ZAMITOR-182238 format. One record per residue (C-alpha): x, y, z. Coordinates in steps of 0.5 Angstrom, whole numbers, padded with zeros to 4 digits, always signed. Layout:
XYZ ...
//
This chain:
+0482+0391+0294 +0481+0390+0286 +0486+0384+0286 +0482+0380+0292 +0475+0382+0288 +0478+0379+0282 +0480+0373+0285 +0474+0372+0288 +0470+0373+0282 +0475+0367+0279 +0473+0363+0285 +0466+0364+0284 +0466+0363+0277 +0470+0357+0278 +0465+0354+0283 +0460+0354+0277 +0465+0351+0272 +0467+0345+0276 +0460+0343+0277 +0460+0343+0269 +0466+0340+0268 +0465+0334+0274 +0458+0332+0272 +0457+0324+0271 +0461+0320+0267 +0456+0320+0261 +0449+0324+0261 +0444+0325+0255 +0437+0327+0254 +0432+0325+0249 +0431+0332+0247 +0438+0334+0245 +0440+0328+0241 +0441+0329+0234 +0439+0323+0229 +0445+0321+0229 +0446+0320+0236 +0440+0314+0236 +0441+0308+0232 +0435+0304+0229 +0435+0297+0228 +0429+0293+0225 +0422+0295+0225 +0424+0301+0229 +0422+0309+0226 +0422+0315+0228 +0414+0318+0228 +0412+0325+0230 +0419+0327+0235 +0418+0320+0238 +0421+0313+0236 +0416+0307+0235 +0419+0300+0236 +0414+0297+0232 +0410+0298+0226 +0403+0297+0224 +0403+0291+0220 +0397+0286+0219 +0396+0280+0223 +0398+0275+0223 +0405+0278+0222 +0410+0279+0227 +0416+0284+0228 +0421+0287+0232 +0425+0293+0233 +0431+0296+0237 +0433+0304+0239 +0440+0305+0242 +0444+0311+0244 +0450+0311+0238 +0456+0311+0243 +0457+0306+0248 +0457+0307+0255 +0462+0305+0261 +0460+0300+0265 +0466+0298+0268 +0473+0301+0269 +0478+0297+0266 +0482+0292+0270 +0477+0293+0276 +0470+0289+0278 +0467+0296+0280 +0461+0297+0276 +0458+0304+0274 +0451+0307+0277 +0446+0309+0273 +0439+0312+0273 +0434+0313+0267 +0427+0316+0266 +0423+0315+0260 +0416+0315+0258 +0412+0310+0253 +0405+0308+0251 +0402+0302+0248 +0397+0302+0243 +0393+0296+0241 +0391+0297+0234 +0387+0290+0233 +0384+0289+0241 +0383+0282+0239 +0390+0280+0237 +0396+0279+0243 +0401+0283+0244 +0408+0283+0245 +0412+0288+0249 +0418+0293+0250 +0424+0293+0254 +0430+0298+0257 +0436+0294+0255 +0443+0294+0256 +0447+0290+0251 +0454+0288+0249 +0453+0291+0241 +0449+0296+0237 +0448+0291+0231 +0444+0285+0234 +0436+0285+0235 +0433+0279+0237 +0427+0274+0236 +0419+0277+0236 +0414+0275+0240 +0416+0274+0247 +0423+0275+0246 +0422+0282+0245 +0427+0284+0241 +0432+0282+0246 +0435+0275+0245 +0433+0270+0240 +0431+0262+0241 +0439+0260+0241 +0439+0259+0248 +0442+0264+0254 +0446+0270+0251 +0451+0273+0256 +0452+0280+0257 +0444+0282+0256 +0441+0286+0262 +0433+0288+0261 +0428+0291+0265 +0422+0288+0261 +0414+0291+0260 +0411+0285+0258 +0404+0285+0254 +0404+0277+0253 +0403+0272+0257 +0408+0267+0255 +0408+0260+0258 +0415+0259+0256 +0418+0264+0260 +0414+0263+0266 +0410+0269+0265 +0405+0271+0270 +0400+0275+0266 +0400+0280+0259 +0401+0286+0264 +0407+0285+0268 +0415+0288+0269 +0420+0283+0270 +0428+0284+0271 +0432+0279+0266 +0439+0278+0267 +0441+0273+0261 +0435+0270+0260 +0428+0272+0258 +0426+0268+0264 +0425+0274+0269 +0429+0274+0275 +0424+0279+0279 +0417+0280+0277 +0411+0285+0278 +0404+0285+0277 +0403+0291+0274 +0395+0290+0275 +0396+0291+0282 +0398+0298+0282 +0392+0300+0277 +0397+0300+0271 +0395+0297+0264 +0400+0297+0259 +0395+0296+0254 +0391+0302+0256 +0393+0307+0251 +0395+0312+0256 +0403+0314+0257 +0407+0310+0262 +0412+0313+0266 +0419+0309+0269 +0425+0310+0273 +0431+0305+0273 +0436+0306+0278 +0442+0302+0279 +0447+0304+0285 +0454+0300+0284 +0456+0300+0291 +0451+0297+0294 +0449+0293+0287 +0441+0295+0288 +0436+0296+0283 +0430+0299+0284 +0425+0300+0279 +0419+0305+0279 +0412+0305+0274 +0407+0310+0275 +0402+0314+0271 +0404+0320+0274 +0410+0325+0273 +0412+0324+0280 +0417+0318+0282 +0413+0313+0286 +0416+0313+0294 +0416+0305+0293 +0419+0301+0287 +0415+0296+0284 +0422+0291+0284 +0428+0292+0288 +0433+0287+0288 +0441+0286+0289 +0445+0283+0284 +0452+0285+0282 +0452+0288+0274 +0459+0286+0273 +0457+0279+0273 +0452+0280+0267 +0456+0285+0263 +0461+0282+0258 +0464+0289+0256 +0467+0295+0260 +0463+0299+0255 +0456+0297+0253 +0450+0300+0249 +0443+0302+0252 +0437+0303+0249 +0430+0300+0248 +0427+0294+0244 +0420+0291+0243 +0416+0286+0239 +0409+0284+0237 +0406+0277+0236 +0401+0276+0230 +0399+0283+0232 +0399+0290+0231 +0401+0293+0237 +0405+0299+0237 +0410+0301+0243 +0412+0309+0242 +0418+0311+0247 +0416+0319+0247 +0422+0321+0252 +0428+0319+0255 +0434+0321+0259 +0440+0317+0262 +0446+0319+0266 +0451+0314+0270 +0457+0315+0274 +0463+0312+0278 +0461+0312+0285 +0467+0316+0289 +0463+0316+0296 +0460+0308+0297 +0453+0308+0299 +0452+0315+0295 +0445+0314+0291 +0445+0313+0283 +0446+0319+0279 +0439+0322+0277 +0436+0322+0270 +0431+0328+0270 +0432+0332+0265 +0425+0329+0261 +0421+0330+0267 +0423+0336+0272 +0418+0334+0277 +0421+0328+0279 +0427+0330+0282 +0430+0336+0285 +0433+0341+0279 +0438+0338+0274 +0438+0343+0268 +0439+0339+0261 +0446+0337+0259 +0450+0341+0254 +0450+0338+0247 +0457+0336+0248 +0456+0333+0255 +0463+0329+0257 +0464+0322+0255 +0465+0316+0259 +0472+0317+0263 +0473+0324+0262 +0470+0326+0269 +0469+0324+0276 +0464+0325+0280 +0460+0332+0281 +0459+0331+0289 +0466+0329+0290 +0468+0335+0285 +0464+0340+0289 +0467+0338+0296 +0474+0338+0293 +0473+0345+0291 +0470+0347+0297 +0476+0345+0301 +0481+0349+0296 +0477+0355+0297 +0477+0354+0305 +0484+0353+0305 +0486+0359+0300 +0481+0364+0305 +0485+0362+0311 +0492+0363+0308 +0490+0370+0306 +0488+0372+0313 +0482+0376+0315 +0484+0381+0310 +0482+0376+0304 +0476+0374+0308 +0474+0382+0309 +0474+0382+0301 +0471+0377+0300 +0465+0379+0304 +0465+0386+0301 +0465+0383+0294 +0460+0378+0296 +0455+0384+0298 +0457+0388+0292 +0455+0382+0288 +0448+0382+0291 +0447+0389+0290 +0448+0388+0283 +0443+0382+0283 +0438+0387+0286 +0439+0392+0281 +0439+0387+0275 +0432+0384+0278 +0429+0391+0279 +0431+0393+0271 +0428+0386+0269 +0422+0388+0273 +0421+0394+0270 +0422+0392+0263 +0417+0387+0264 +0413+0392+0268 +0413+0397+0262 +0412+0391+0257 +0405+0389+0260 +0403+0396+0260 +0403+0396+0253 +0399+0390+0253 +0394+0392+0259 +0388+0389+0256 +0391+0383+0254 +0394+0382+0261 +0387+0382+0264 +0384+0377+0259 +0390+0372+0261 +0391+0373+0268 +0388+0366+0269 +0393+0363+0264 +0398+0357+0266 +0404+0360+0264 +0407+0366+0260 +0412+0363+0255 +0417+0368+0251 +0418+0369+0244 +0425+0366+0244 +0422+0360+0247 +0417+0358+0242 +0421+0361+0236 +0427+0356+0238 +0422+0350+0240 +0419+0351+0233 +0425+0352+0229 +0423+0358+0227 +0417+0357+0225 +0419+0352+0220 +0414+0350+0215 +0416+0343+0216 +0414+0343+0223 +0407+0346+0220 +0402+0340+0223 +0395+0344+0222 +0392+0350+0218 +0385+0354+0221 +0382+0360+0219 +0386+0365+0224 +0393+0362+0225 +0397+0356+0223 +0399+0350+0228 +0407+0348+0229 +0409+0342+0233 +0415+0345+0238 +0420+0342+0243 +0421+0346+0249 +0428+0347+0250 +0428+0347+0257 +0424+0341+0259 +0423+0337+0252 +0416+0337+0252 +0412+0336+0245 +0407+0341+0245 +0403+0345+0239 +0404+0352+0238 +0398+0356+0235 +0401+0362+0231 +0396+0368+0230 +0396+0370+0223 +0398+0377+0221 +0391+0381+0221 +0386+0385+0225 +0381+0379+0225 +0386+0374+0226 +0388+0378+0233 +0381+0378+0235 +0380+0371+0234 +0386+0369+0238 +0384+0374+0244 +0377+0371+0244 +0380+0364+0244 +0385+0366+0249 +0380+0369+0254 +0375+0363+0254 +0379+0357+0254 +0384+0359+0259 +0378+0359+0264 +0376+0352+0262 +0378+0345+0265 +0375+0338+0262 +0378+0332+0261 +0375+0333+0254 +0378+0339+0252 +0385+0341+0249 +0389+0343+0255 +0392+0350+0254 +0399+0350+0257 +0400+0358+0256 +0401+0364+0252 +0406+0369+0249 +0404+0376+0246 +0411+0379+0244 +0413+0383+0237 +0406+0384+0235 +0404+0377+0235 +0400+0372+0240 +0402+0365+0241 +0398+0359+0244 +0401+0353+0247 +0397+0347+0247 +0398+0339+0250 +0400+0336+0243 +0396+0330+0240 +0399+0325+0238 +0394+0322+0234 +0392+0328+0231 +0385+0330+0229 +0379+0326+0228 +0378+0328+0220 +0385+0325+0219 +0383+0319+0223 +0377+0317+0219 +0380+0319+0212 +0387+0319+0211 +0390+0314+0216 +0392+0307+0213 +0389+0304+0220 +0381+0304+0220 +0378+0307+0227 +0375+0302+0230 +0367+0302+0232 +0370+0302+0240 +0374+0308+0239 +0369+0312+0235 +0364+0311+0240 +0368+0313+0246 +0370+0319+0241 +0363+0321+0240 +0362+0321+0248 +0368+0325+0250 +0366+0331+0245 +0359+0330+0248 +0361+0331+0255 +0365+0337+0253 +0360+0340+0250 +0355+0339+0255 +0360+0342+0260 +0361+0348+0255 +0353+0349+0255 +0351+0347+0262 +0356+0347+0267 +0361+0353+0266 +0360+0360+0270 +0358+0363+0263 +0355+0358+0257 +0360+0357+0252 +0358+0357+0245 +0363+0353+0240 +0361+0355+0234 +0365+0351+0230 +0364+0344+0232 +0367+0339+0226 +0371+0333+0226 +0378+0337+0224 +0377+0341+0231 +0377+0334+0234 +0383+0332+0237 +0386+0325+0239 +0390+0324+0244 +0395+0317+0245 +0389+0313+0248 +0384+0316+0242 +0380+0320+0247 +0377+0326+0244 +0379+0333+0246 +0375+0339+0243 +0379+0345+0241 +0380+0351+0237 +0376+0356+0240 +0377+0362+0235 +0370+0363+0234 +0367+0361+0241 +0363+0366+0244 +0361+0367+0252 +0354+0368+0254 +0351+0369+0261 +0346+0363+0262 +0339+0364+0261 +0341+0370+0256 +0339+0371+0249 +0345+0371+0244 +0346+0377+0240 +0347+0376+0232 +0354+0376+0231 +0358+0375+0225 +0357+0368+0223 +0363+0363+0222 +0363+0356+0221 +0364+0350+0216 +0359+0348+0211 +0356+0341+0212 +0356+0342+0220 +0352+0349+0220 +0345+0349+0223 +0340+0352+0217 +0337+0357+0223 +0344+0360+0224 +0345+0361+0216 +0338+0365+0216 +0340+0369+0223 +0347+0369+0224 +0345+0368+0232 +0349+0362+0234 +0346+0358+0240 +0347+0352+0244 +0342+0349+0239 +0346+0350+0233 +0353+0347+0236 +0348+0341+0238 +0346+0341+0230 +0354+0341+0229 +0355+0335+0233 +0350+0331+0230 +0353+0332+0223 +0359+0330+0227 +0356+0324+0230 +0353+0322+0222 +0360+0323+0219 +0364+0318+0225 +0358+0313+0223 +0358+0313+0216 +0366+0315+0215 +0363+0320+0210 +0364+0327+0210 +0359+0332+0211 +0360+0335+0204 +0362+0330+0199 +0366+0334+0193 +0366+0329+0188 +0364+0322+0186 +0368+0317+0189 +0364+0310+0186 +0358+0306+0186 +0354+0307+0193 +0358+0314+0195 +0355+0320+0196 +0355+0324+0190 +0358+0331+0188 +0356+0337+0193 +0351+0332+0197 +0349+0333+0204 +0351+0328+0209 +0345+0329+0214 +0340+0330+0208 +0342+0323+0205 +0342+0320+0212 +0335+0322+0213 +0333+0320+0206 +0335+0313+0208 +0331+0313+0215 +0325+0315+0211 +0326+0309+0207 +0327+0304+0213 +0335+0303+0211 +0338+0307+0217 +0343+0302+0217 +0346+0303+0210 +0349+0309+0213 +0354+0305+0217 +0361+0305+0215 +0363+0299+0211 +0370+0299+0212 +0367+0297+0219 +0365+0290+0217 +0361+0287+0222 +0366+0289+0228 +0360+0293+0231 +0354+0292+0235 +0348+0293+0231 +0344+0296+0237 +0349+0301+0239 +0350+0303+0232 +0343+0304+0231 +0342+0308+0237 +0348+0313+0235 +0345+0314+0228 +0338+0316+0231 +0342+0321+0236 +0345+0324+0230 +0339+0325+0227 +0335+0328+0233 +0341+0333+0234 +0341+0334+0226 +0333+0336+0227 +0331+0343+0223 +0327+0345+0229 +0332+0347+0234 +0327+0347+0239 +0326+0340+0238 +0334+0338+0238 +0336+0335+0245 +0341+0338+0250 +0348+0335+0250 +0347+0333+0257 +0341+0329+0254 +0346+0327+0249 +0350+0324+0254 +0345+0320+0257 +0343+0317+0251 +0349+0315+0249 +0351+0311+0255 +0344+0308+0255 +0341+0312+0261 +0336+0316+0257 +0332+0313+0251 +0333+0317+0244 +0327+0322+0242 +0322+0319+0237 +0325+0321+0230 +0320+0322+0225 +0321+0318+0218 +0320+0324+0214 +0325+0330+0215 +0321+0335+0218 +0321+0342+0214 +0323+0348+0218 +0319+0354+0216 +0319+0361+0217 +0313+0366+0216 +0315+0372+0212 +0314+0377+0217 +0319+0373+0222 +0324+0372+0217 +0324+0380+0215 +0324+0381+0222 +0330+0377+0224 +0334+0379+0218 +0332+0387+0220 +0335+0385+0227 +0341+0382+0224 +0342+0387+0219 +0341+0392+0225 +0347+0389+0228 +0352+0387+0223 +0351+0394+0220 +0349+0392+0213 +0348+0386+0208 +0349+0379+0211 +0354+0376+0206 +0356+0369+0205 +0363+0367+0202 +0367+0361+0202 +0374+0363+0205 +0377+0356+0205 +0378+0350+0202 +0373+0346+0207 +0368+0351+0205 +0368+0355+0211 +0364+0362+0211 +0363+0368+0214 +0357+0372+0215 +0359+0380+0214 +0356+0386+0212 +0356+0392+0207 +0351+0397+0206 +0347+0395+0201 +0342+0390+0204 +0339+0384+0202 +0342+0377+0203 +0347+0374+0198 +0351+0367+0197 +0357+0368+0194 
//
């Protein structure tokens, strides 16, 4: 029995080894590649765990770039005319930094060498103007209508065979795809060697469409010049500042053992697109060293069946017994794992109640691997209660932002607050929480990565001047998010920390409000309690400074400061004199704009870097909305729902007085308010700076009084 069981275990083990050994001829995934696995040519460069094919160069300059997998891929067996089957999946987006300029485009390419880069403009870095070039097959995603190449428009996908005149083309406008929209676009390219059929699919969704946008039969062997070719991407601009970014890519190829079988699937970067195929090992077999996996599995099954027949009924009984033993073993393993998880859950029962609605629980090991051990080089942000790291999830290759709780009781409390609040929120202008982890005494939150960073960095640190259309869209997005938090949630949410550094920007420069560490939930129509007040100087409402009571109107004031910051291109508190006409040291932006309004010179506040690239009527409306939100009297401030209507022109901006009103408290009112706050906080209200951003916390001790430290 032991011998038979041992043979069964070997057969069982071999069945798994064979699947790994007999994989596709070539197989790789963007997330597992090292820097030496990719070759960059021309303007191509790495950026935020992605590859940008073109650079931010000024008009009217043009450029081209190419990235290739550094190892050649076998596309034809030596001495035969049998082409390989291949499948590739990739995700990309196009950012047009100057909407008035024309673009270029990008392409998935199969090239005979890894040194050549084509011309810019309509050549997409694929070929040049010297005439047809053999050995180049490409699927182009063209954002430029080039009459020379008979392009149908500036938003199409085409199949290029040794020429920039596309053999087959599809107008992507017909399926609702805008290549220059700034949104991620997914594409699948499948070629079956036995049938000579290529299918190209394009979608915004992660799910592969049922119908291809291009389906064409051609013999790949007639267009490739070598048995081994290189694969990758190329892109170009033509007198523009268009940037083409490849954010994910997987590729697999094989030679068909069974004619008519579908091409291998490349699904490692897109697990929802196909049936499960795990990420390949780093030492994936190279071309020529393996055969088709389906064939290998069939051969192995025949071997197992013949061996069992040879050994007779006894062997069959042994296998059945061993199989039953294996199932029992699996059952015990599952019970052990469940008990371990259950015991761990008992230790964090309170947390589990808060996060029961969370999307996913990650393991600490998984997030540690994703951030390379929370490497300081991967830090992308530092908040009052934690650090944010860029992470790449090992299972999917998805790029995420991992927020790690600071090691203090207060930090843990704030993270628990953020976790319990944002886990129940769903809005297109809120940063999406993917999941959480509570292990080893730490709390980690996993968010979508926002590739364009925070609003304050886009305004003050980027070489690119944030255009007025982008700024207007950002302000509208934040207003929509706040209207949702204040008036559309089951329980009203007061954010308490609205500022430009907490507003993130996605690929299309859409605003996503984040950092709910200071947020509080309040039942509608209930008065908020005095709390430990916290925030950032320059964004804080005057009544909040005095009372510590956060309401939706304190968020409105903070939003008004953000509006003026975005319109003027100046920080709420300027810390130093930067030149003539600039806000001086310790000057308050809100006060400065009010003074300009009093003098009838409101448009002087406009960011001079915008030049004349804005609508004056829109700008004046936005500045008045900012002042209305910054009114000293909280009752005079509009609701965020009203702000949304004002920004889109559905409601008039309330009359903003030329002279800034003063906020006054009677002595008795102020004393009563402070007594309530002191009673709630068990001590004196103290305001002290806690970070370089002049953030502060209002706290208490036993001495009484109001101090500014």
